[in-house]
C-alpha positions in Angstrom: 41.8 10.4 13.4 41.7 13.2 10.8 44.1 16.1 10.5 44.1 18.7 13.2 42.4 22.0 12.6 44.9 24.7 11.7 44.0 28.4 12.0 45.4 31.0 9.6 44.9 34.6 8.5 43.0 34.8 5.2 45.0 35.5 2.0 43.3 36.9 -1.1 43.8 33.5 -2.8 41.4 31.8 -0.3 38.5 34.3 -0.6 36.5 32.1 -2.9 36.9 29.1 -0.7 35.9 31.1 2.4 32.8 32.5 0.7 31.8 29.1 -0.6 32.1 27.7 2.9 29.9 30.5 4.3 27.2 30.1 1.7 27.0 26.3 2.4 27.1 26.5 6.2 23.8 26.5 8.0 24.8 29.4 10.3 26.7 31.4 7.7 25.4 34.9 7.1 25.7 37.7 4.6 28.0 39.5 7.1 30.5 36.7 7.1 31.3 37.2 3.3 34.8 38.5 2.5 33.5 41.6 0.6 33.0 43.3 3.9 36.8 43.1 4.4 37.6 45.7 1.7 34.8 48.0 2.9 36.0 47.9 6.5 39.7 48.3 5.6 39.6 50.8 2.7 36.5 52.8 3.4 36.5 52.8 7.3 40.3 52.5 7.7 40.3 49.6 10.2 42.7 46.8 10.4 41.1 43.4 9.8 42.0 39.9 11.0 40.1 37.4 9.0 40.8 34.0 10.6 39.9 30.7 9.0 40.3 27.1 10.1 41.3 24.4 7.6 42.1 20.7 7.4 44.4 20.0 4.5 43.0 22.2 1.6 39.5 22.4 3.0 38.1 25.4 4.8 36.3 24.2 7.9 35.6 27.4 9.8 35.7 31.2 9.6 35.9 34.1 11.9 36.0 37.7 10.4 37.4 40.2 12.9 38.1 43.9 12.7 40.1 46.1 15.1 38.5 49.5 16.1 40.5 52.0 18.1 39.5 55.5 19.3 39.9 57.7 22.3 36.1 58.1 22.7 34.9 54.6 22.2 37.9 52.5 23.1 39.8 49.7 21.5 38.0 46.6 20.4 38.2 43.5 18.2 34.7 42.8 16.7 33.1 40.1 14.6 31.8 42.0 12.7 31.6 45.8 13.0 28.8 47.5 11.0 27.0 44.1 10.9 24.3 42.7 13.1 25.6 39.1 12.9 29.1 37.6 13.3 31.1 35.2 15.3 32.4 31.8 14.4 31.0 29.6 11.6 32.5 26.2 11.8 32.1 22.6 10.6 32.8 21.1 13.9 33.2 21.9 17.6 36.9 21.5 17.3 37.1 24.0 14.5 35.0 26.4 16.6 37.1 26.1 19.6 40.3 26.5 17.6 39.1 29.8 16.1 37.8 31.1 19.4 41.0 30.3 21.2 43.0 32.0 18.5 40.7 35.0 18.7 41.2 35.3 22.4 44.9 35.1 22.0 44.9 37.7 19.3 42.8 40.0 21.5 45.3 39.6 24.3 48.2 40.2 22.0 46.7 43.4 20.5 45.9 44.7 24.0 42.3 45.5 23.1 39.7 46.4 25.7 37.5 43.5 24.6 36.7 40.9 22.0 33.1 40.9 20.8 31.4 38.1 18.8 28.0 39.0 17.4 26.6 35.5 17.5 23.3 34.2 16.4 23.8 31.2 18.7 25.7 31.3 22.0 29.0 29.6 22.2 29.9 27.3 25.1 32.8 28.2 27.4 33.9 31.1 29.5 32.2 34.0 27.6 30.4 37.0 29.0 27.0 37.3 27.3 24.9 40.5 26.7 21.3 40.0 25.7 20.6 43.6 24.5 19.5 42.8 21.0 16.9 40.6 19.2 16.5 39.8 15.6 13.3 39.4 13.5 13.2 36.7 10.8 10.2 35.2 9.1 9.4 33.0 6.1 7.3 34.6 3.4 5.0 33.0 0.9 5.4 32.9 -2.9 2.4 35.2 -3.5 1.4 38.7 -2.3 -2.1 37.9 -1.1 -0.9 35.3 1.4 1.8 37.6 2.7 -0.7 40.5 3.0 -3.1 38.3 5.0 -0.2 37.2 7.3 0.4 40.9 8.3 -1.7 41.8 11.4 -4.8 43.9 10.7 -3.5 47.2 12.1 -0.3 47.0 10.1 -2.3 46.0 6.9 -4.2 49.3 7.4 -0.9 51.3 7.4 0.2 49.6 4.1 -3.2 50.3 2.5 -3.0 53.9 3.5 0.3 54.2 1.7 -1.3 52.5 -1.4 -4.3 54.9 -1.2 -1.9 57.9 -0.9 -0.7 57.0 -4.4 2.8 55.9 -3.4 5.0 54.2 -5.9 8.2 52.3 -5.6 11.2 51.7 -7.8 14.3 49.5 -7.4 17.6 51.0 -8.6 21.0 52.0 -7.3 20.4 55.8 -6.8 22.8 56.4 -3.9 22.2 60.1 -3.9 18.5 60.1 -3.2 19.0 57.3 -0.6 21.8 59.1 1.2 19.9 62.4 1.4 17.0 60.6 3.2 19.1 58.2 5.3 21.5 60.9 6.5 18.6 63.1 7.5 16.9 60.3 9.4 19.9 59.3 11.4 20.7 63.0 12.2 17.1 63.2 13.6 18.0 60.3 15.9 21.1 61.9 17.1 23.3 59.3 15.4 26.4 60.2 13.3 26.1 59.0 9.7 28.7 56.9 7.7 30.2 58.5 4.6 28.2 58.2 1.3 31.2 56.3 -0.2 30.6 53.5 2.4 27.2 52.8 0.9 28.5 53.2 -2.6 31.2 50.6 -1.8 28.6 48.1 -0.5 26.7 48.4 -3.8 29.9 48.0 -5.7 31.2 45.0 -3.7 28.0 43.1 -3.5 26.6 44.0 -7.0 23.4 41.9 -7.5 23.3 41.0 -3.8 22.5 44.6 -2.9 20.0 47.2 -4.2 18.0 50.3 -3.2 14.2 50.5 -3.1 12.9 54.1 -3.1 9.3 55.2 -2.5 8.0 58.3 -4.3 5.0 60.5 -3.8 4.0 62.5 -6.9 7.4 61.7 -8.3 9.4 62.9 -5.2 11.3 60.5 -3.0 9.9 60.1 0.5 11.6 57.0 1.8 14.4 54.6 0.7 16.0 51.4 1.9 19.3 49.7 1.0 18.9 45.9 1.2 21.1 42.8 1.0 20.3 39.4 -0.5 21.8 36.1 0.7 20.8 32.6 -0.2 17.0 32.7 0.2 17.0 35.8 2.4 16.3 39.5 1.9 17.7 41.9 4.6 16.5 45.5 4.6 19.5 47.1 6.3 19.8 50.9 6.0 16.5 52.8 5.7 15.4 56.4 6.0 12.7 58.9 4.9 11.7 62.5 4.7 9.6 64.5 7.1 6.5 63.6 5.0 7.2 59.9 5.2 5.2 59.3 8.4 2.1 61.2 7.2 1.8 59.1 4.0 2.9 55.8 5.7 5.9 55.6 3.3 8.0 53.3 5.6 5.1 50.8 6.0 4.6 50.9 2.2 8.3 50.6 1.6 8.8 47.4 3.5 5.7 45.9 1.9 7.0 46.8 -1.5 10.4 45.3 -0.6 8.7 42.1 0.4 6.8 42.0 -2.9 10.1 42.7 -4.8 11.9 39.9 -2.9 9.1 37.4 -3.6 9.3 38.3 -7.3 13.0 37.4 -7.2 12.3 34.1 -5.5 13.4 34.9 -2.0 11.5 33.2 0.8 12.8 34.7 4.1 12.5 38.3 5.3 15.1 39.4 7.8 14.0 42.6 9.5 17.4 42.7 11.4 18.2 43.6 15.0 16.5 45.9 17.4 17.0 46.8 21.1 14.2 45.4 23.3 11.7 48.1 24.1 12.5 50.5 21.3 10.3 51.9 18.6 11.9 49.7 15.9 11.2 46.7 18.1 7.5 47.5 18.3 7.3 48.3 14.6 8.6 44.8 13.7 6.4 43.1 16.2 3.5 44.9 14.5 4.3 43.1 11.3 3.8 39.8 13.0 7.5 39.0 13.4 8.6 37.3 16.6 11.9 38.3 18.2 14.8 35.9 18.7 17.6 36.7 21.1 21.0 37.6 19.7 23.6 36.4 22.3 26.5 38.8 21.7 29.5 37.4 23.7 32.6 39.0 25.0 36.1 38.2 26.2 37.2 41.0 28.4 40.9 42.0 28.2 41.4 45.4 29.6 37.7 46.4 30.0 36.4 45.7 33.5 32.8 45.1 32.2 30.9 44.6 29.0 30.9 47.9 27.0 27.8 50.0 26.5 27.9 52.1 23.4 24.1 52.3 23.3 22.4 55.7 22.8 20.5 54.9 26.0 23.8 55.2 27.9 23.6 58.5 29.9 27.2 59.1 29.0 26.2 60.0 25.4 22.9 61.8 26.1 24.4 65.3 25.8 26.2 64.4 22.6 23.1 63.0 21.1 21.0 66.0 22.0 23.7 68.3 20.4 23.9 66.2 17.3 20.1 66.4 16.7 20.4 70.2 16.5 23.2 70.3 13.9 22.4 71.1 10.3 22.2 68.0 8.2 25.1 69.1 5.8 27.3 69.6 8.8 26.5 66.1 10.1 27.4 64.6 6.7 30.9 66.1 7.1 31.5 65.4 10.7 29.5 62.2 11.0 31.8 59.8 9.1 34.7 60.8 11.4 32.7 59.4 14.4 30.5 56.8 12.8 33.4 54.7 11.6 34.2 53.9 15.2 30.6 53.0 16.0 30.8 49.6 14.4 
């Protein structure tokens, strides 16, 4: 028999080995990379527990965890906050079980309300599962004509309206224009915004694996999206627009231009990210011809009596959301980060 799996906390000297393992593992994701650790710790101020399994000198499994604690939203251990995917990535079932067992023990030791794994595939064992979210992923062709024909007719019409409106796109790292539009959009949804330095840190940490695509109308920005790149995938992640964006179909045009940009760079999979079933973003992604796949988020309850519900649909937060929508945008940019950093 081979050596037993040993679970340790990640030292800086093993970051490269961790990331190499993630990039090679079939179920590894962009959100398992160690660059998130600095962003979560230094920008958001949360303690992290990056666990890895090894046999000898070889990394055989990873589980990135971060600890969030607030009076309003409780005390949790999450893989991974601010990310749509997480959970264990392992070379074997033994490595998976070793990491999950260690994580449960850590959750008990820390006295959190719950441990949350944002899995793409459900783990076996005694986990509580919540099927609130789905993800939308689809292969894209190497040429624009084929990709345009793959978009359903009504959505193609929206893209063409944007083209006819004279919209243009550019790819750069203009965090100011992006943040102006993104922070306004999330205020309009009643959601607190993360600090601008959070997004700047993502661009700094991931370098060529992150960029911003901005759509302009007559030279003025109308929509913008910050995207990530991992292996053969492009992941549009944070997007927003001005009040004029809907009228000129800027968001439809923006995602089409991002698809074209990704194809030009050689990427072959478009990941539209997660949505809640029955929401506007769910319908929007379906309109592009993407089919939903369930995201089985799983929980180990420690002090919490039931699975947490931090969704905006929760009646507990309705008054807060309604109030937030009425706040001036500059005010939400000051107050938002104090709240948003706990909404991982």
